MARBA-3410 file (N, C-alpha, C, O; in Angstrom, 1 decimal):
204
-13.0,-5.8,7.8,-13.1,-6.1,6.4,-13.2,-7.6,6.2,-12.7,-8.4,7.0 ~ -14.0,-7.9,5.2,-14.2,-9.4,4.9,-13.0,-9.9,4.1,-13.2,-10.0,2.8 ~ -11.9,-10.3,4.7,-10.7,-10.8,4.0,-10.7,-12.3,4.2,-10.7,-12.8,5.3 ~ -10.7,-13.0,3.0,-10.8,-14.4,3.0,-9.3,-15.0,2.9,-8.5,-14.4,2.2 ~ -9.1,-16.2,3.5,-7.8,-16.8,3.4,-7.5,-17.3,2.0,-8.4,-17.8,1.3
-6.3,-17.3,1.6,-5.9,-17.8,0.2,-5.0,-19.0,0.4,-4.3,-19.2,1.4 ~ -5.1,-19.9,-0.6,-4.3,-21.1,-0.7,-4.6,-22.0,0.5,-3.7,-22.8,0.9 ~ -5.7,-21.8,1.2,-6.1,-22.7,2.3,-5.3,-22.5,3.5,-5.3,-23.4,4.3 ~ -4.6,-21.4,3.7,-3.8,-21.1,4.9,-4.2,-20.0,5.7,-5.1,-19.3,5.3 ~ -3.7,-19.9,6.8,-3.9,-18.8,7.8,-2.9,-17.8,7.5,-1.7,-18.0,7.5
-3.4,-16.5,7.1,-2.5,-15.4,6.8,-2.5,-14.4,8.0,-3.6,-13.9,8.4 ~ -1.3,-14.2,8.6,-1.2,-13.2,9.6,-0.8,-11.9,9.0,0.2,-11.8,8.3 ~ -1.6,-10.9,9.2,-1.3,-9.6,8.6,-1.0,-8.5,9.6,-1.8,-8.3,10.5 ~ 0.1,-7.9,9.4,0.4,-6.7,10.2,-0.3,-5.5,9.5,0.1,-5.1,8.4 ~ -1.4,-5.1,10.0,-2.3,-4.1,9.4,-1.5,-2.8,9.2,-1.5,-1.9,10.1
-0.9,-2.6,8.0,-0.2,-1.5,7.5,1.0,-1.2,8.5,1.6,-0.1,8.4 ~ 1.3,-2.1,9.4,2.5,-1.9,10.2,2.4,-0.8,11.2,3.4,-0.4,11.9 ~ 1.3,-0.2,11.3,1.2,1.1,12.1,0.9,0.8,13.5,-0.2,1.1,14.0 ~ 1.7,0.2,14.2,1.5,-0.2,15.6,1.6,1.1,16.5,1.2,1.1,17.7 ~ 2.1,2.2,15.9,2.4,3.4,16.7,1.1,4.3,16.9,1.1,5.2,17.7
0.1,4.1,16.1,-1.1,5.0,16.2,-1.7,4.9,17.6,-1.7,3.8,18.2 ~ -2.2,6.0,18.1,-2.6,6.1,19.4,-1.4,6.4,20.4,-1.6,6.6,21.6 ~ -0.2,6.4,19.8,1.0,6.7,20.6,1.5,8.0,20.0,0.9,8.7,19.2 ~ 2.8,8.3,20.5,3.3,9.6,20.1,4.3,9.5,18.9,4.8,10.5,18.4 ~ 4.5,8.3,18.4,5.5,8.1,17.3,4.9,8.7,16.0,3.8,8.5,15.6
5.8,9.3,15.3,5.4,9.8,13.9,5.7,8.7,12.9,6.6,7.9,13.1 ~ 5.1,8.7,11.8,5.2,7.7,10.7,5.6,8.4,9.4,5.1,9.4,9.1 ~ 6.5,7.8,8.7,6.9,8.2,7.4,6.2,7.2,6.4,6.7,6.0,6.3 ~ 5.3,7.6,5.6,4.5,6.7,4.8,4.6,7.0,3.3,4.4,8.1,2.9 ~ 4.9,6.0,2.5,5.0,6.1,1.1,4.0,5.2,0.4,4.1,4.0,0.5
3.0,5.8,-0.3,2.1,4.9,-1.1,2.7,4.8,-2.5,3.0,5.8,-3.2 ~ 2.8,3.6,-2.9,3.2,3.3,-4.3,2.1,2.7,-5.1,1.9,1.5,-5.0 ~ 1.5,3.4,-6.0,0.2,3.0,-6.6,0.3,2.6,-8.1,0.8,3.3,-9.0 ~ -0.1,1.4,-8.3,-0.1,0.8,-9.7,-1.2,1.6,-10.5,-2.4,1.6,-10.1 ~ -0.9,2.2,-11.7,-1.9,2.8,-12.5,-2.0,2.2,-13.8,-2.3,2.8,-14.9
-1.9,0.8,-13.8,-2.1,0.1,-15.1,-3.6,0.1,-15.4,-4.4,0.4,-14.6 ~ -3.9,-0.3,-16.7,-5.3,-0.4,-17.1,-6.2,-1.1,-16.2,-7.3,-0.6,-16.0 ~ -5.7,-2.2,-15.7,-6.6,-3.1,-14.9,-7.1,-2.4,-13.6,-8.1,-2.8,-13.1 ~ -6.3,-1.5,-13.1,-6.7,-0.8,-11.9,-7.9,0.1,-12.1,-8.5,0.6,-11.1 ~ -8.2,0.4,-13.3,-9.3,1.3,-13.6,-10.6,0.5,-13.8,-11.6,1.1,-14.1
-10.6,-0.8,-13.6,-11.7,-1.6,-13.8,-12.3,-2.1,-12.5,-11.7,-2.1,-11.5 ~ -13.6,-2.5,-12.5,-14.3,-3.1,-11.4,-14.3,-2.1,-10.2,-14.3,-2.6,-9.0 ~ -14.2,-0.8,-10.4,-14.4,0.2,-9.3,-13.2,0.1,-8.3,-13.4,0.5,-7.2 ~ -12.1,-0.4,-8.8,-10.9,-0.5,-7.9,-10.4,0.8,-7.4,-10.0,0.9,-6.3 ~ -10.3,1.8,-8.3,-9.8,3.1,-7.9,-10.8,3.8,-7.0,-10.4,4.5,-6.0
-12.0,3.6,-7.2,-13.1,4.2,-6.2,-12.9,3.6,-4.9,-13.0,4.3,-3.9 ~ -12.7,2.3,-4.8,-12.5,1.6,-3.5,-11.2,2.1,-2.8,-11.2,2.3,-1.6 ~ -10.2,2.3,-3.6,-8.9,2.8,-3.1,-9.1,4.2,-2.6,-8.6,4.5,-1.5 ~ -9.8,5.1,-3.3,-10.0,6.5,-2.9,-10.8,6.5,-1.5,-10.5,7.3,-0.6 ~ -11.8,5.7,-1.4,-12.7,5.7,-0.2,-11.8,5.1,1.0,-12.0,5.5,2.1
-11.0,4.1,0.7,-10.2,3.6,1.8,-9.2,4.6,2.2,-8.9,4.7,3.4 ~ -8.6,5.3,1.3,-7.6,6.4,1.6,-8.2,7.4,2.5,-7.6,7.9,3.5 ~ -9.4,7.8,2.2,-10.1,8.8,2.9,-10.3,8.3,4.4,-10.2,9.2,5.3 ~ -10.6,7.1,4.7,-10.7,6.5,6.0,-9.3,6.5,6.7,-9.2,6.8,7.8 ~ -8.3,6.2,5.9,-7.0,6.0,6.5,-6.4,7.4,6.9,-5.7,7.5,7.9
-6.8,8.4,6.2,-6.4,9.8,6.5,-6.8,10.2,7.8,-6.2,11.1,8.4 ~ -7.9,9.7,8.4,-8.5,10.0,9.6,-7.6,9.6,10.8,-7.7,10.2,11.9 ~ -6.7,8.6,10.6,-5.7,8.2,11.6,-4.4,8.9,11.5,-3.5,8.7,12.4 ~ -4.1,9.8,10.5,-2.9,10.5,10.4,-3.0,11.9,11.1,-4.0,12.4,11.3 ~ -1.8,12.4,11.5,-1.7,13.7,12.0,-0.5,14.5,11.6,0.2,14.0,10.7
-0.3,15.7,12.1,0.7,16.5,11.6,2.2,16.0,11.8,3.1,16.5,11.2 ~ 2.3,15.1,12.6,3.6,14.4,12.9,4.0,13.5,11.8,5.2,13.2,11.6 ~ 3.0,13.1,11.0,3.3,12.0,9.9,3.8,12.7,8.6,3.5,13.8,8.3 ~ 4.7,11.9,8.0,5.1,12.3,6.6,4.5,11.4,5.6,4.6,10.2,5.7 ~ 3.9,12.0,4.6,3.2,11.2,3.6,3.7,11.5,2.2,3.9,12.7,1.9
3.8,10.5,1.4,4.1,10.6,-0.1,3.2,9.7,-0.9,2.8,8.7,-0.4 ~ 3.0,10.1,-2.1,2.2,9.3,-3.1,3.0,9.2,-4.4,3.3,10.2,-5.0 ~ 3.4,8.0,-4.8,4.0,7.8,-6.1,3.1,6.9,-6.9,2.4,6.0,-6.4 ~ 3.1,7.0,-8.2,2.4,6.1,-9.1,3.5,5.5,-10.1,4.5,6.1,-10.4 ~ 3.2,4.3,-10.4,4.0,3.6,-11.4,3.2,3.0,-12.5,2.2,2.3,-12.3
3.6,3.2,-13.7,3.0,2.6,-14.9,4.1,2.4,-15.9,5.1,1.7,-15.6 ~ 4.1,3.1,-17.0,5.2,3.1,-17.9,6.3,3.9,-17.3,7.5,3.6,-17.5 ~ 6.0,5.0,-16.5,7.0,5.7,-15.8,6.6,5.8,-14.3,5.5,5.4,-14.0 ~ 7.4,6.3,-13.5,7.2,6.5,-12.0,7.1,8.0,-11.8,7.9,8.8,-12.3 ~ 6.1,8.4,-11.1,5.9,9.9,-10.8,5.6,10.1,-9.3,4.9,9.3,-8.6
6.2,11.1,-8.8,5.8,11.5,-7.4,4.7,12.6,-7.4,5.0,13.8,-7.8 ~ 3.5,12.3,-7.0,2.4,13.2,-7.1,2.1,14.0,-5.8,1.5,15.1,-5.9 ~ 2.6,13.5,-4.7,2.3,14.1,-3.5,3.4,13.8,-2.5,3.9,12.7,-2.4 ~ 3.9,14.9,-1.8,4.9,14.7,-0.7,4.8,15.8,0.3,4.7,17.0,0.0 ~ 4.7,15.4,1.6,4.5,16.3,2.7,5.3,15.8,3.9,5.2,14.7,4.3
6.1,16.7,4.4,6.9,16.4,5.6,6.1,16.6,6.9,6.5,16.2,8.0 ~ 4.9,17.2,6.8,4.0,17.4,7.9,2.6,17.3,7.4,2.0,18.3,6.8 ~ 1.9,16.1,7.6,0.6,15.9,7.0,-0.4,17.0,7.7,-0.6,17.1,8.9 ~ -1.0,17.8,6.8,-1.9,18.8,7.3,-3.3,18.6,7.0,-4.1,19.6,7.1 ~ -3.7,17.4,6.6,-5.1,17.1,6.4,-5.3,16.3,5.1,-4.4,16.2,4.3
-6.4,15.8,4.9,-6.7,14.8,3.8,-7.0,15.5,2.4,-6.8,14.9,1.4 ~ -7.4,16.8,2.4,-7.9,17.4,1.3,-7.0,17.4,0.1,-7.3,17.0,-1.0 ~ -5.8,17.8,0.4,-4.8,17.8,-0.7,-4.5,16.5,-1.3,-4.5,16.3,-2.5 ~ -4.3,15.5,-0.4,-4.0,14.1,-0.8,-5.1,13.5,-1.6,-4.8,12.9,-2.6 ~ -6.3,13.7,-1.1,-7.5,13.1,-1.8,-7.7,13.8,-3.2,-8.1,13.1,-4.1
-7.5,15.1,-3.3,-7.7,15.8,-4.5,-6.6,15.2,-5.6,-7.0,15.0,-6.7 ~ -5.5,14.9,-5.1,-4.4,14.3,-6.0,-4.8,12.9,-6.4,-4.6,12.5,-7.5 ~ -5.3,12.2,-5.5,-5.6,10.8,-5.8,-6.8,10.7,-6.8,-6.8,9.8,-7.6 ~ -7.8,11.6,-6.7,-8.9,11.6,-7.5,-8.5,12.0,-9.0,-9.3,11.7,-9.9 ~ -7.4,12.6,-9.1,-7.0,13.0,-10.5,-6.2,11.9,-11.2,-5.9,11.9,-12.4
-5.9,10.8,-10.4,-5.1,9.7,-11.0,-6.0,8.9,-11.9,-7.1,8.5,-11.6 ~ -5.5,8.6,-13.1,-6.2,7.7,-14.1,-5.4,6.5,-14.4,-4.2,6.6,-14.7 ~ -6.0,5.4,-14.4,-5.4,4.1,-14.6,-5.4,3.8,-16.1,-6.3,3.1,-16.6 ~ -4.4,4.3,-16.8,-4.3,4.2,-18.3,-3.0,3.6,-18.8,-2.8,3.5,-20.0 ~ -2.1,3.3,-17.9,-0.8,2.8,-18.3,-0.9,1.5,-18.9,-1.7,0.6,-18.5
-0.1,1.2,-20.1,-0.1,-0.1,-20.8,0.9,-1.0,-20.1,0.9,-2.2,-20.3 ~ 1.8,-0.4,-19.4,2.9,-1.3,-18.8,3.0,-0.9,-17.4,2.5,0.2,-17.0 ~ 3.7,-1.7,-16.5,3.9,-1.5,-15.1,5.3,-1.7,-14.8,5.8,-2.9,-14.8 ~ 6.0,-0.7,-14.5,7.4,-0.8,-14.2,7.5,-0.9,-12.7,8.0,0.1,-12.0 ~ 7.1,-2.0,-12.1,7.1,-2.2,-10.6,8.5,-2.2,-10.0,8.6,-1.7,-8.9
9.5,-2.6,-10.7,10.8,-2.6,-10.2,11.4,-1.1,-9.9,12.0,-0.8,-8.9 ~ 11.2,-0.3,-10.9,11.6,1.1,-10.8,10.7,1.8,-9.8,11.2,2.7,-9.1 ~ 9.4,1.4,-9.7,8.5,2.0,-8.7,9.0,1.7,-7.3,9.0,2.6,-6.4 ~ 9.3,0.5,-7.0,9.8,0.2,-5.6,11.1,0.8,-5.3,11.3,1.3,-4.2 ~ 12.0,0.9,-6.3,13.3,1.6,-6.1,13.1,3.0,-5.8,13.6,3.5,-4.8
12.2,3.8,-6.5,11.9,5.1,-6.3,11.2,5.3,-5.0,11.4,6.3,-4.3 ~ 10.3,4.4,-4.6,9.6,4.5,-3.4,10.5,4.5,-2.1,10.4,5.2,-1.2 ~ 11.4,3.5,-2.2,12.4,3.5,-1.1,13.3,4.7,-1.1,13.7,5.1,0.0 ~ 13.7,5.2,-2.2,14.4,6.4,-2.3,13.7,7.6,-1.7,14.3,8.3,-0.9 ~ 12.4,7.7,-2.0,11.5,8.7,-1.4,11.4,8.6,0.1,11.4,9.5,0.8
11.3,7.3,0.6,11.2,7.1,2.0,12.5,7.5,2.7,12.5,8.1,3.8 ~ 13.6,7.3,2.0,14.9,7.8,2.6,15.0,9.2,2.7,15.6,9.8,3.7 ~ 14.4,10.0,1.7,14.4,11.4,1.9,13.5,11.9,3.0,13.8,13.0,3.5 ~ 12.5,11.2,3.4,11.7,11.6,4.5,11.9,10.8,5.8,11.1,10.8,6.7 ~ 13.1,10.2,5.9,13.3,9.1,6.9,13.1,9.5,8.3,13.4,10.7,8.6
12.5,8.8,9.2,12.4,8.9,10.6,13.2,7.9,11.3,13.5,6.8,10.7 ~ 13.5,8.1,12.5,14.3,7.0,13.3,13.5,5.7,13.4,14.2,4.6,13.5 ~ 12.3,5.7,13.3,11.5,4.5,13.3,10.2,4.7,12.4,10.0,5.9,12.0 ~ 9.4,3.6,12.2,8.1,3.7,11.6,8.2,4.4,10.1,7.6,5.4,9.8 ~ 9.0,3.7,9.3,9.1,4.0,7.9,8.4,2.9,7.1,8.8,1.7,7.2
7.5,3.3,6.3,6.6,2.3,5.6,6.5,2.7,4.1,6.3,3.8,3.7 ~ 6.5,1.6,3.3,6.1,1.7,1.9,5.0,0.7,1.6,5.1,-0.4,2.0 ~ 3.9,1.2,1.0,2.8,0.4,0.6,2.6,0.3,-0.8,2.2,1.2,-1.5 ~ 2.9,-0.9,-1.3,2.7,-1.2,-2.8,1.3,-1.5,-3.0,0.8,-2.5,-2.5 ~ 0.6,-0.7,-3.8,-0.8,-1.0,-4.0,-1.0,-1.5,-5.5,-0.8,-0.7,-6.4
-1.5,-2.7,-5.7,-1.6,-3.2,-7.0,-2.8,-4.2,-7.1,-3.5,-4.4,-6.0 ~ -3.2,-4.7,-8.2,-4.4,-5.6,-8.2,-4.1,-6.9,-8.9,-5.1,-7.6,-9.2 ~ -2.9,-7.3,-9.1,-2.6,-8.6,-9.7,-1.2,-9.1,-9.5,-0.4,-8.6,-8.8 ~ -1.1,-10.2,-10.2,0.2,-10.9,-10.2,1.4,-10.1,-10.7,1.3,-9.3,-11.7 ~ 2.6,-10.2,-10.0,3.8,-9.6,-10.5,5.0,-10.3,-10.0,4.8,-11.1,-9.0
6.2,-10.1,-10.5,7.4,-10.6,-10.0,8.5,-9.6,-10.1,8.6,-8.8,-11.0 ~ 9.3,-9.6,-9.0,10.4,-8.7,-8.9,11.7,-9.2,-9.6,11.9,-10.4,-9.6 ~ 12.5,-8.3,-10.2,13.7,-8.8,-10.7,14.7,-9.1,-9.6,14.5,-8.6,-8.5 ~ 15.8,-9.7,-9.8,16.8,-10.1,-8.7,17.3,-8.9,-7.9,17.5,-9.0,-6.7 ~ 17.5,-7.8,-8.6,18.1,-6.5,-8.0,17.0,-6.0,-7.0,17.4,-5.7,-5.9
15.8,-5.9,-7.4,14.8,-5.3,-6.6,14.4,-6.3,-5.4,14.2,-5.8,-4.3 ~ 14.4,-7.5,-5.7,14.1,-8.5,-4.6,15.2,-8.4,-3.6,14.9,-8.4,-2.4 ~ 16.5,-8.3,-4.0,17.6,-8.2,-3.0,17.5,-6.9,-2.2,17.6,-6.9,-1.0 ~ 17.1,-5.8,-2.9,16.9,-4.5,-2.2,15.9,-4.6,-1.1,16.1,-4.1,0.0 ~ 14.7,-5.2,-1.5,13.6,-5.4,-0.5,14.1,-6.2,0.7,13.8,-5.9,1.8
14.9,-7.3,0.4,15.4,-8.1,1.5,16.3,-7.4,2.4,16.4,-7.7,3.6 ~ 17.1,-6.5,1.9,18.2,-5.8,2.6,17.7,-4.6,3.4,18.2,-4.3,4.5 ~ 16.6,-4.0,3.0,16.0,-2.8,3.6,15.1,-3.1,4.7,13.9,-2.8,4.7 ~ 15.7,-3.7,5.8,14.7,-4.1,6.9,14.3,-2.9,7.7,13.4,-3.0,8.6 ~ 15.0,-1.7,7.4,14.6,-0.5,8.1,13.3,0.1,7.6,12.7,1.0,8.2
12.8,-0.4,6.5,11.6,0.1,5.8,10.6,-1.1,5.8,11.0,-2.2,5.4 ~ 9.4,-0.9,6.3,8.4,-1.9,6.2,7.7,-1.9,4.9,6.9,-0.9,4.7 ~ 7.9,-2.8,4.1,7.2,-2.9,2.8,6.0,-3.8,2.9,6.2,-5.0,3.2 ~ 4.8,-3.2,2.7,3.6,-4.1,2.7,2.9,-4.0,1.4,2.9,-2.9,0.7 ~ 2.4,-5.1,0.9,1.7,-5.1,-0.4,0.1,-5.1,-0.1,-0.4,-5.8,0.7
-0.6,-4.2,-0.8,-2.0,-4.0,-0.7,-2.5,-4.5,-2.1,-2.3,-3.8,-3.1 ~ -3.3,-5.6,-2.1,-3.9,-6.2,-3.3,-5.4,-5.7,-3.3,-6.1,-6.0,-2.4 ~ -5.7,-5.0,-4.4,-7.0,-4.4,-4.6,-7.8,-5.4,-5.5,-7.3,-5.7,-6.6 ~ -9.0,-5.8,-5.1,-9.8,-6.7,-5.8,-9.6,-8.1,-5.5,-8.8,-8.4,-4.5 ~ -10.2,-9.0,-6.3,-10.0,-10.5,-6.0,-10.1,-11.2,-7.3,-10.3,-10.7,-8.4
-9.9,-12.5,-7.2,-9.8,-13.4,-8.4,-8.5,-14.1,-8.4,-7.6,-14.0,-7.6 ~ -8.3,-15.0,-9.5,-7.0,-15.8,-9.6,-5.8,-14.9,-9.6,-4.8,-15.3,-9.0 ~ -5.8,-13.8,-10.3,-4.6,-13.0,-10.3,-4.2,-12.5,-9.0,-3.0,-12.4,-8.7 ~ -5.3,-12.0,-8.3,-5.0,-11.5,-6.9,-4.5,-12.6,-6.0,-3.6,-12.4,-5.2 ~ -5.0,-13.8,-6.1,-4.6,-14.9,-5.3,-3.1,-15.2,-5.6,-2.4,-15.5,-4.6
-2.8,-15.2,-6.8,-1.3,-15.6,-7.1,-0.5,-14.5,-6.6,0.6,-14.8,-6.1 ~ -0.9,-13.2,-6.6,-0.1,-12.2,-6.0,0.1,-12.3,-4.5,1.2,-12.1,-4.0 ~ -0.9,-12.7,-3.8,-0.9,-12.9,-2.4,0.1,-14.1,-2.1,0.9,-14.0,-1.1 ~ 0.0,-15.1,-2.9,0.9,-16.3,-2.6,2.4,-15.8,-2.8,3.2,-16.2,-2.0 ~ 2.6,-15.1,-3.9,3.9,-14.7,-4.2,4.5,-13.8,-3.2,5.7,-13.9,-2.8
3.7,-12.8,-2.6,4.2,-11.8,-1.7,4.4,-12.6,-0.3,5.5,-12.4,0.3 ~ 3.6,-13.4,0.0,3.7,-14.1,1.4,4.7,-15.2,1.4,5.5,-15.4,2.3 ~ 4.7,-16.0,0.3,5.7,-17.2,0.3,7.0,-16.9,-0.3,8.0,-17.4,0.2 ~ 7.0,-16.1,-1.3,8.4,-15.8,-2.0,9.1,-14.6,-1.4,10.3,-14.7,-1.1 ~ 8.3,-13.4,-1.3,9.0,-12.3,-0.8,9.0,-12.2,0.8,9.8,-11.5,1.3
8.2,-13.0,1.4,8.0,-13.0,2.9,7.6,-11.7,3.4,8.2,-11.2,4.4 ~ 6.7,-11.0,2.7,6.2,-9.7,3.1,4.8,-9.8,3.6,4.1,-10.8,3.4 ~ 4.3,-8.8,4.3,2.9,-8.7,4.8,2.1,-8.2,3.6,2.6,-7.5,2.7 ~ 0.8,-8.7,3.7,-0.2,-8.4,2.6,-1.6,-8.0,3.2,-2.0,-8.6,4.2 ~ -2.1,-7.1,2.6,-3.5,-6.7,2.9,-4.3,-6.9,1.6,-3.8,-6.5,0.6
-5.6,-7.3,1.7,-6.4,-7.3,0.5,-7.6,-6.4,0.7,-8.2,-6.4,1.7 ~ -7.9,-5.6,-0.3,-9.1,-4.8,-0.4,-10.1,-5.4,-1.5,-9.7,-5.4,-2.6 ~ -11.2,-5.8,-1.0,-12.1,-6.3,-2.0,-13.3,-5.3,-2.4,-13.5,-4.3,-1.6 ~ -13.9,-5.5,-3.4,-14.9,-4.6,-3.9,-16.2,-4.6,-3.2,-17.2,-4.8,-3.8 ~ -16.1,-4.3,-1.9,-17.3,-4.3,-1.1,-17.3,-3.0,-0.2,-16.6,-2.9,0.8
-18.1,-2.0,-0.7,-18.0,-0.7,-0.2,-18.3,-0.7,1.3,-17.8,0.1,2.0 ~ -19.2,-1.5,1.7,-19.6,-1.6,3.2,-18.4,-1.9,4.1,-18.4,-1.5,5.2 ~ -17.4,-2.5,3.5,-16.2,-2.9,4.4,-15.3,-1.7,4.5,-14.4,-1.8,5.4 ~ -15.4,-0.7,3.7,-14.4,0.4,3.7,-14.4,1.1,5.1,-13.4,1.5,5.6 ~ -15.6,1.3,5.6,-15.8,2.0,6.9,-15.1,1.4,8.0,-14.7,2.0,9.0
-14.8,0.0,7.9,-14.2,-0.7,9.0,-12.7,-0.6,8.9,-12.0,-1.0,9.8 ~ -12.2,-0.1,7.8,-10.8,-0.2,7.5,-10.0,0.6,8.6,-8.9,0.1,9.1 ~ -10.4,1.8,8.9,-9.7,2.6,9.9,-9.5,1.9,11.2,-8.4,2.0,11.8 ~ -10.5,1.2,11.7,-10.4,0.5,13.0,-9.4,-0.6,12.8,-8.6,-0.9,13.7 ~ -9.4,-1.4,11.7,-8.5,-2.4,11.4,-7.1,-2.0,11.4,-6.2,-2.6,11.8
-6.9,-0.8,10.8,-5.4,-0.3,10.8,-4.9,0.0,12.1,-3.7,-0.1,12.3 ~ -5.7,0.3,13.1,-5.2,0.5,14.4,-4.8,-0.8,15.1,-4.0,-0.7,16.1 ~ -5.2,-1.9,14.6,-4.8,-3.2,15.1,-3.4,-3.6,14.7,-3.0,-3.2,13.6 ~ -2.7,-4.3,15.6,-1.3,-4.6,15.3,-1.2,-5.9,14.5,-0.6,-5.9,13.4 ~ -1.9,-6.9,14.9,-1.8,-8.2,14.1,-3.1,-8.7,14.1,-3.8,-8.7,15.1
-3.6,-9.2,12.9,-4.9,-9.9,12.8,-4.7,-11.2,12.1,-4.0,-11.3,11.1 ~ -5.3,-12.3,12.7,-5.2,-13.6,12.1,-6.4,-13.9,11.3,-7.5,-13.8,11.8 ~ -6.3,-14.2,10.0,-7.4,-14.5,9.1,-7.6,-16.0,9.2,-6.7,-16.8,8.8 ~ -8.8,-16.4,9.6,-9.1,-17.8,9.7,-9.9,-18.3,8.6,-10.3,-19.5,8.5
END
């Protein structure tokens, strides 16, 4: 994927933290998706759907997968303790509409961690926050994220521009979390599955 450095620095990305793929470890994966109005612009949802389709190819029946959305409210749209294929997840994702006027990101993260705990595995527990712009966590949520080292929280920024750059800076410098950027370049989507299997990538 053509991921450019932000704020003139080298960003080291743990590609979705999935170092177990190709091995026998199962993963517990929670996708937390922003459905604010802006996510419906510039083909961001289409890019996310195509990326998810590629990601599904590296999942198997040992994996536990959940999909939550957050806007004005937080909803759990998909949950499976044994991933049986991409069809059901992709059908659910295609029904998602980005129409929310507000984004309750703090409640979203709280519920995503709670969902992860319900499906918890001895290792490889992941929450992926998928959004497209600048945000800030309240003190309670920030403290929760800092304490829950047993869950790998990764921020996926969809799109590009000043707001996305501010989000990347906040996530990497303030929250000290890993970040992935998805840009609106359909040709890059096919490469995503290969990148996911990598442990660490240095962006020069």
